[in-house]
C-alpha positions in Angstrom: 0.0 0.0 0.0 2.8 2.4 1.0 4.6 1.5 -2.3 1.6 2.4 -4.3 1.3 5.8 -2.6 5.0 6.4 -3.3 4.7 5.7 -7.0 1.6 8.0 -7.3 3.3 10.8 -5.5 6.4 10.6 -7.5 4.3 10.4 -10.7 2.5 13.6 -9.8 5.7 15.5 -9.1 7.8 14.2 -12.0 5.4 13.6 -14.8 4.4 16.0 -17.6 0.7 15.4 -17.1 -1.7 18.1 -15.9 -1.1 19.8 -12.6 -3.7 21.7 -10.7 -5.7 21.9 -7.5 -6.8 18.2 -7.8 -3.2 17.0 -8.1 -2.1 19.3 -5.2 -4.8 17.8 -3.1 -3.6 14.3 -4.0 -0.1 15.2 -2.8 -1.4 16.5 0.5 -3.6 13.5 1.0 -0.8 11.1 0.4 1.4 12.7 3.1 -1.6 13.0 5.5 -2.2 9.2 5.1 1.5 8.3 5.5 3.9 10.9 6.8 6.8 8.9 5.4 5.6 10.2 2.0 7.0 13.6 3.1 10.5 12.2 2.4 9.3 11.0 -1.0 8.1 14.5 -1.9 11.3 16.0 -0.8 13.3 13.4 -2.8 11.1 13.9 -5.9 11.6 17.7 -5.7 15.3 17.2 -5.6 15.1 15.1 -8.7 12.9 17.7 -10.5 15.4 20.4 -9.6 18.2 18.4 -11.3 16.4 18.2 -14.6 17.7 20.3 -17.5 15.6 22.5 -19.7 13.0 23.5 -17.1 9.8 24.7 -18.8 7.4 27.4 -17.4 4.9 24.7 -16.7 7.6 22.7 -14.8 8.4 25.8 -12.8 4.8 26.0 -11.6 4.9 22.4 -10.4 8.2 22.9 -8.7 7.1 26.2 -7.1 4.0 24.7 -5.6 6.0 21.8 -4.3 8.4 24.3 -2.7 5.4 25.8 -1.0 4.3 22.4 0.3 7.8 21.8 1.7 7.7 25.1 3.5 10.5 26.6 1.3 8.6 29.8 0.7 11.4 32.1 -0.5 12.3 29.5 -3.2 8.6 29.1 -4.1 8.3 32.9 -4.6 11.5 33.0 -6.7 10.4 30.0 -8.9 6.7 31.0 -9.3 7.6 34.5 -10.2 9.4 33.1 -13.3 6.7 30.5 -14.1 4.1 30.6 -16.8 2.1 33.6 -15.4 -1.0 31.5 -15.1 -3.7 31.4 -12.4 -2.3 28.6 -10.4 1.2 30.2 -10.3 -0.3 33.5 -9.1 -2.5 31.9 -6.5 0.4 29.9 -4.9 2.6 32.9 -5.2 0.1 34.7 -3.0 0.0 31.8 -0.5 3.8 31.9 -0.4 3.9 35.7 0.2 1.3 35.3 2.9 3.4 32.6 4.6 6.3 35.0 4.5 4.1 37.7 6.1 4.4 39.9 3.0 0.7 40.7 3.0 0.6 43.5 0.4 2.3 41.2 -2.2 0.0 38.4 -1.2 -3.1 40.6 -2.0 -1.5 41.7 -5.3 -0.8 38.0 -6.3 -4.4 37.0 -5.4 -5.8 39.8 -7.6 -3.6 38.5 -10.5 -4.8 35.0 -9.9 -8.4 36.1 -10.1 -7.7 38.0 -13.3 -6.0 35.0 -14.8 -9.1 32.9 -14.1 -8.6 31.2 -10.7 -11.8 30.4 -8.8 -12.9 33.9 -7.6 -14.6 32.6 -4.5 -11.5 30.7 -3.4 -9.4 33.9 -4.1 -11.8 36.0 -2.0 -11.6 33.7 1.0 -7.8 33.8 0.8 -8.0 37.6 0.5 -10.2 37.8 3.6 -7.5 35.8 5.5 -4.9 38.3 4.5 -7.1 41.3 5.6 -7.7 39.6 8.9 -4.0 39.2 9.5 -3.5 42.8 8.6 -5.8 43.7 11.5 -8.7 44.6 9.2 -11.2 42.1 10.7 -14.3 44.1 9.8 -13.1 44.5 6.2 -12.4 40.7 6.1 -15.8 39.9 7.4 -17.4 42.1 4.7 -15.5 40.3 2.1 -16.8 36.9 3.4 -20.3 38.3 3.7 -20.3 39.1 0.0 -19.9 35.5 -0.9 -22.7 33.1 -1.4 -23.5 29.6 -2.7 -21.4 26.5 -2.5 -18.3 28.3 -1.1 -20.2 29.0 2.1 -20.3 25.3 2.9 -16.6 24.6 2.4 -14.3 24.0 5.4 -11.9 26.8 4.4 -14.7 29.4 4.2 -16.2 28.3 7.6 -12.7 28.2 9.2 -11.8 31.7 7.9 -15.2 33.0 9.0 -14.7 31.6 12.5 -11.2 33.2 12.8 -12.5 36.5 11.5 -15.5 36.6 13.9 -13.1 35.9 16.7 -10.7 38.6 15.6 -13.6 41.1 15.4 -14.5 40.2 19.0 -17.6 38.2 18.1 -19.6 35.7 20.2 -17.4 32.8 21.3 -20.3 30.3 20.9 -20.6 31.4 17.2 -16.9 30.9 16.7 -17.1 27.4 18.1 -20.1 26.5 16.0 -18.4 27.7 12.8 -15.3 25.6 13.6 -17.5 22.6 14.3 -19.3 23.1 10.9 -15.9 23.4 9.2 -14.7 20.1 10.8 -18.0 18.4 9.7 -17.4 19.6 6.1 -13.8 18.4 6.1 -12.5 16.3 9.0 -8.9 16.8 7.9 -8.9 20.6 7.6 -5.8 21.5 9.7 -6.9 25.1 10.4 -10.4 24.1 11.5 -9.2 21.3 13.7 -6.6 23.6 15.3 -9.2 26.3 15.9 -11.7 23.9 17.5 -8.9 22.3 19.6 -7.7 25.6 20.8 -11.3 26.6 21.9 -11.6 23.4 23.9 -8.1 23.8 25.3 -9.0 27.2 26.6 -12.1 25.8 28.3 -10.1 23.1 30.0 -11.5 20.2 27.8 -8.1 18.5 27.6 -9.3 15.2 26.3 -11.3 16.7 23.5 -8.5 19.1 22.7 -6.0 16.3 22.6 -8.1 14.3 20.1 -8.6 17.3 17.8 -4.9 18.3 18.0 -4.0 14.7 17.0 -6.3 14.8 14.0 -4.9 18.2 13.0 -1.4 16.9 13.3 -2.0 14.2 10.7 -3.1 16.7 8.1 -0.6 18.1 5.5 0.5 20.8 5.4 0.2 20.5 9.2 -0.7 23.5 11.4 2.4 24.4 13.3 0.3 25.4 16.3 -1.4 22.0 16.4 1.9 20.2 16.5 3.4 22.4 19.2 0.3 22.3 21.4 0.0 18.6 21.0 3.6 18.2 21.9 3.0 20.2 25.1 0.0 18.1 26.0 2.1 14.9 25.5 4.8 16.4 27.8 2.2 17.0 30.4 1.2 13.4 30.3 4.8 12.3 30.4 4.8 11.0 26.8 8.1 12.7 25.9 8.9 10.5 22.9 5.6 11.5 21.2 6.2 15.2 22.1 9.6 15.0 20.4 8.0 13.5 17.3 5.6 16.5 17.1 8.4 19.1 17.4 10.5 17.2 14.9 7.5 17.3 12.4 7.6 21.1 12.7 11.4 21.2 12.2 11.1 19.0 9.1 9.4 21.9 7.4 10.7 24.8 9.4 14.3 23.9 10.5 14.8 27.2 12.5 11.3 27.4 14.2 12.5 28.7 17.6 9.7 27.2 19.8 10.0 23.8 18.2 13.8 23.8 18.6 13.6 24.8 22.3 10.8 22.5 23.1 12.5 19.5 21.4 15.5 20.1 23.5 13.4 20.3 26.7 11.4 17.2 25.8 14.6 15.3 25.1 16.1 16.3 28.4 12.8 15.5 30.3 12.6 12.1 28.7 15.9 11.1 30.2 14.7 12.0 33.7 12.7 9.8 36.1 9.1 11.1 36.2 6.8 10.0 39.0 3.4 10.5 37.4 1.5 9.6 40.6 3.5 12.0 42.7 2.8 14.7 40.1 -0.9 14.0 40.2 -0.9 14.3 44.0 0.9 17.6 43.7 -1.5 18.8 41.1 -4.5 17.9 43.2 -3.0 19.7 46.2 -2.4 22.7 44.1 -6.1 22.8 43.0 -7.2 22.5 46.6 -4.8 25.3 47.8 -6.2 27.6 45.0 -9.8 27.3 46.3 -11.0 30.8 47.4 -12.0 31.2 51.0 -15.2 32.9 49.8 -16.4 29.4 48.7 -17.0 28.7 52.4 -19.7 30.0 54.7 -17.7 32.0 57.1 -18.9 34.5 59.6 -18.9 38.1 58.6 -16.1 38.8 61.2 -13.8 36.1 59.9 -14.4 37.0 56.3 -13.7 40.7 56.9 -10.5 39.9 58.8 -9.2 37.6 56.1 -9.9 40.1 53.5 -8.0 42.8 55.4 -5.0 40.5 55.8 -5.0 39.8 52.0 -5.9 36.1 52.5 -7.8 35.0 49.5 -7.3 31.2 49.2 -6.8 28.1 51.3 -3.2 28.2 50.3 -2.8 31.7 51.8 -4.2 30.3 55.1 -1.8 27.3 55.1 1.0 29.9 54.9 -0.3 31.9 57.9 0.2 30.9 61.5 -2.4 31.0 64.3 -0.4 33.8 66.0 -0.5 35.9 62.8 -4.3 35.6 62.6 -4.8 36.4 66.3 -2.8 39.6 65.9 -5.4 40.9 63.5 -8.0 43.3 65.0 -11.3 41.7 65.9 -10.0 38.2 65.2 -10.5 35.9 68.2 -10.6 32.3 69.3 -14.1 31.8 67.8 -12.9 32.8 64.4 -9.8 30.7 64.8 -11.8 27.6 65.5 -14.0 28.3 62.5 -10.9 28.6 60.2 -9.3 25.4 61.7 -12.5 23.4 61.0 -12.7 24.8 57.4 -9.1 23.8 56.7 -9.5 20.4 58.4 -12.4 19.6 56.0 -9.9 19.8 53.2 -7.1 17.9 55.0 -5.1 21.1 55.6 -4.0 23.0 58.7 -2.9 26.6 59.6 0.8 27.2 59.2 1.3 23.9 57.2 3.2 25.8 54.5 4.4 28.8 56.5 7.9 28.1 55.3 6.8 29.0 51.8 5.5 32.4 52.8 5.9 34.9 50.0 6.4 38.6 50.5 3.1 40.0 51.9 2.9 43.1 49.9 1.7 42.9 46.3 3.8 44.5 43.6 0.9 46.9 42.7 -0.7 49.0 45.4 -4.3 48.9 44.4 -5.3 51.7 46.8 -3.6 54.3 44.6 -5.1 52.9 41.4 -8.0 54.1 39.4 -11.1 51.8 39.1 -10.1 50.8 35.6 -6.6 49.9 36.7 -7.9 47.8 39.6 -10.4 46.1 37.3 -7.5 45.2 35.0 -5.8 43.3 37.8 -9.0 41.5 38.6 -9.4 40.2 35.0 -8.8 36.5 34.5 -5.5 35.3 33.2 -7.3 33.8 30.3 -7.6 37.3 28.9 -3.9 37.2 28.2 -4.4 34.5 25.6 -1.4 32.5 26.7 0.0 29.4 25.0 -0.8 26.0 26.3 2.4 25.6 28.2 2.2 29.0 30.0 -1.5 28.4 30.7 -0.8 25.0 32.3 1.8 26.6 34.6 -0.7 29.3 35.7 -3.1 26.5 36.7 -0.5 24.6 38.6 0.5 27.7 40.6 -3.1 28.3 41.4 -3.3 31.7 39.7 -6.6 33.0 38.4 -6.2 36.7 37.9 -3.7 39.0 36.2 -3.1 40.7 39.5 -2.0 37.4 41.1 0.4 36.9 38.2 2.0 40.3 38.7 2.8 39.4 42.3 5.1 36.6 41.1 8.7 36.9 40.0 10.3 35.3 36.9 12.1 32.8 39.2 8.8 31.8 40.8 7.4 30.9 37.4 10.5 29.1 36.2 10.1 26.7 39.1 7.0 25.3 37.5 7.2 22.0 35.6 7.7 22.3 31.8 7.9 26.2 32.1 11.0 27.7 30.5 12.5 30.9 29.3 10.4 31.0 26.1 7.2 30.9 28.2 8.6 33.5 30.6 9.3 35.9 27.8 5.8 35.3 26.4 4.2 36.3 29.7 6.4 39.4 30.0 5.4 40.4 26.5 1.7 39.9 27.2 1.9 41.9 30.5 3.8 44.7 28.7 0.8 45.1 26.4 -1.2 46.1 29.5 1.7 48.3 30.9 2.2 45.7 33.6 5.2 43.5 34.6 6.2 40.8 37.0 7.5 41.5 40.5 11.2 42.6 40.5 11.2 43.1 36.7 
């Protein structure tokens, strides 16, 4: 079976027969079915490169293959000297888009439409460029102008979902559009990634894992799917599978910085002893320690005293001693017994982790802040749109708000499992967008 696929793929690349969207889809499907065919494509392209007397039609074939291999600069150079037909212009646009040259991408798509490429497909591609340029409303208008069969395609539905999200639309609508896109084409990498990411953000790890796995088999694969799937594999201790995901990215993008760093981390972690049960116990404890004290029915006096002392979670209480609580005004033995009983119900005790006490003063003094600034610190960390790895670390550390994050140092975060310098720089960059920073930065 694999041999048959190999012959078909080589025939498509090296023959002088017709070459268009159908043949390109066959190339992608062959590699999606068997990733070993990626090597066959690469070898076939090398053979095509070595042929003498290359014709303009051969240049189109070679340029598109360069695009599929992720060699965008070479694709642009080759397609620019091709036959000037619709297919060449369209994949020239896709190559410019991949290189983030959005103006050239738009120009190439216009040329493709003038040369006779499917105008609906060109308009969907154009909408994607407009969205990436930050013109979400203009992109949405472009999609709204389309009607008919194109509206039922996975690519249209996926681009519409991404555009609605970029325009700040309803998240339920975004999910529904991604779901429709996956129904239309269960191998559409972008739609699978988008739906996986939405489930990932909602904590639906098993659903997200399944969708990332499906997206990872598609070709060309979505880089985000492979990276996020690798991170989920790392979290479950499957370091060999994580390494395979990162290597898949590097096969096409040899200098992709995240994949390079994560591959190194996963390789190192795979050589270390990992006690999965111990990690699960630590994760369960972290979840309990992050439970807010407001979830319990405390007396008004106890609640007010804890609030004044800046004690918000069960973890804060385990880092406080009985003496420290009793020194608070209006906090007496009755409140102390109440707190003890509350902690005991969760298998905890006062002062249990007093040796881990952090600095009591937050980095940002909220009393001198405007209501808008205070509201910013109370916003959920999810609003930072962090990567999977950074988000998992926030959960492990029991942090729920942006304000809680700003009270941590870079070293605090680096102590978290699977959290490295790349994730730390990501968090610093996200906080900078809100004119915030980590403690001691």
